[in-house]
C-alpha positions in Angstrom: 94.0 113.3 93.3 92.6 115.5 96.0 93.4 119.2 95.7 93.0 121.9 98.3 92.3 125.5 97.1 93.9 128.4 98.8 92.9 132.0 98.1 95.1 134.8 99.0 94.8 138.4 98.1 97.7 140.7 97.3 96.7 144.3 96.8 93.8 144.3 94.5 94.7 141.1 92.7 93.4 137.8 93.9 95.4 134.8 93.1 94.6 131.2 93.4 97.1 128.7 94.5 96.5 125.0 94.3 98.2 122.8 96.9 98.0 119.1 96.5 96.6 117.5 99.6 98.3 114.4 101.0 96.9 111.2 99.5 96.3 108.2 101.6 99.5 106.6 100.2 101.6 109.6 101.4 100.1 109.6 104.9 102.1 107.8 107.5 101.0 104.3 108.5 98.6 104.3 111.4 99.3 102.3 114.5 96.4 100.0 113.5 98.0 99.3 110.0 101.4 98.7 111.6 99.7 96.2 114.0 98.0 94.4 111.1 101.3 94.2 109.2 103.1 92.8 112.2 100.4 90.3 113.1 100.2 89.0 109.5 104.0 88.8 109.3 104.2 86.8 112.5 101.8 84.2 110.9 104.0 83.7 107.9 107.4 84.0 109.6 107.7 80.3 110.4 107.3 79.5 106.8 109.1 82.5 105.4 111.4 80.4 103.2 108.4 78.9 101.5 106.6 82.3 101.3 109.7 83.8 99.6 109.9 81.0 97.0 106.1 81.4 96.3 106.7 85.2 95.9 109.5 84.7 93.4 107.6 82.1 91.4 104.6 84.5 91.2 106.8 87.5 90.4 108.6 85.7 87.5 105.2 84.4 86.3 103.9 88.0 86.2 107.0 89.3 84.5 109.6 86.8 83.3 112.0 89.6 82.3 112.6 90.3 86.1 114.4 86.9 86.5 117.4 88.3 84.7 117.5 91.2 87.2 117.9 88.8 90.2 121.3 87.4 89.7 122.5 84.2 91.5 120.7 81.2 92.7 117.1 81.6 94.0 118.3 80.5 97.5 120.3 83.7 97.7 117.2 85.8 96.7 115.2 83.9 99.3 117.6 84.9 102.0 117.6 88.5 100.8 113.8 88.5 100.8 113.8 87.1 104.4 116.2 89.8 105.5 114.3 92.6 103.9 111.0 91.4 105.4 112.7 91.2 108.9 114.3 94.6 108.6 111.0 96.1 107.5 109.3 94.6 110.6 112.0 95.8 112.9 111.9 99.4 111.5 108.1 99.6 111.1 107.7 101.8 114.2 110.5 104.2 113.1 109.1 105.7 109.9 112.4 107.2 108.8 114.8 104.5 110.0 114.5 102.5 106.8 114.5 105.4 104.4 118.4 105.7 104.0 118.8 102.0 103.4 115.9 102.1 100.8 117.4 105.1 99.0 120.7 103.3 98.7 119.0 100.1 97.5 117.0 102.1 95.0 120.3 103.5 93.5 121.6 100.0 93.2 118.4 98.8 91.7 118.4 101.6 89.1 121.9 100.5 88.0 120.4 97.0 87.5 117.6 98.6 85.3 114.9 98.1 88.0 112.2 100.8 87.5 109.0 101.9 89.3 106.9 99.5 87.2 109.0 96.6 88.5 108.5 97.6 92.1 104.7 97.7 91.4 105.0 94.2 90.0 106.9 93.1 93.1 104.1 94.6 95.3 101.5 92.9 93.3 103.3 89.5 93.6 103.8 90.1 97.4 100.1 90.9 97.9 99.1 87.9 96.0 101.6 85.7 98.0 100.3 87.1 101.3 96.7 86.5 100.2 97.5 82.9 99.4 99.5 82.3 102.5 97.2 84.0 105.0 93.9 83.0 103.4 91.0 84.3 105.4 93.2 86.2 107.9 94.3 88.4 105.0 91.4 90.8 105.5 90.6 93.8 103.5 92.1 95.9 106.2 95.3 93.9 106.3 95.6 94.1 102.5 95.2 97.9 102.7 97.8 98.1 105.3 100.4 96.1 103.3 99.4 98.1 100.2 100.1 101.3 102.0 103.4 100.0 103.2 104.4 98.8 99.8 103.5 102.1 98.2 105.6 104.0 100.7 108.5 101.7 100.0 108.1 102.0 96.3 108.1 105.9 96.4 111.3 105.7 98.5 113.1 103.2 96.2 112.0 104.9 93.0 
């Protein structure tokens, strides 16, 4: 964690106040990061059904307890995954447009027992899925962009 030090003096007493500087995860996504996310999504979009299935298989392999938190047939979850990805791409340029929806979704998820650690596991599964799906085009920069986006989403949901 980076810390910025601010000194202020009041009468003869000098006080120090520590103010936490914004971490890269808290910083807004750059235009370049948004471009990398959109470009990589366009590459997987034609096979999004398959990508979603791979994601859920990886997720449940990482944490089998999560299967119980996703009710209904996997086909329903695949459709929800597709819709979430599409909505994310549509609202990527409007930083605050997705926030109210994510906050409501976070409330519903908490009622189902989904916690921050589960979101982190989902992010890990999605990064792995993107890596497998995009292969060489999933560059270090693209991975960093997706990671920043997923961190931002996780903070909003949690």
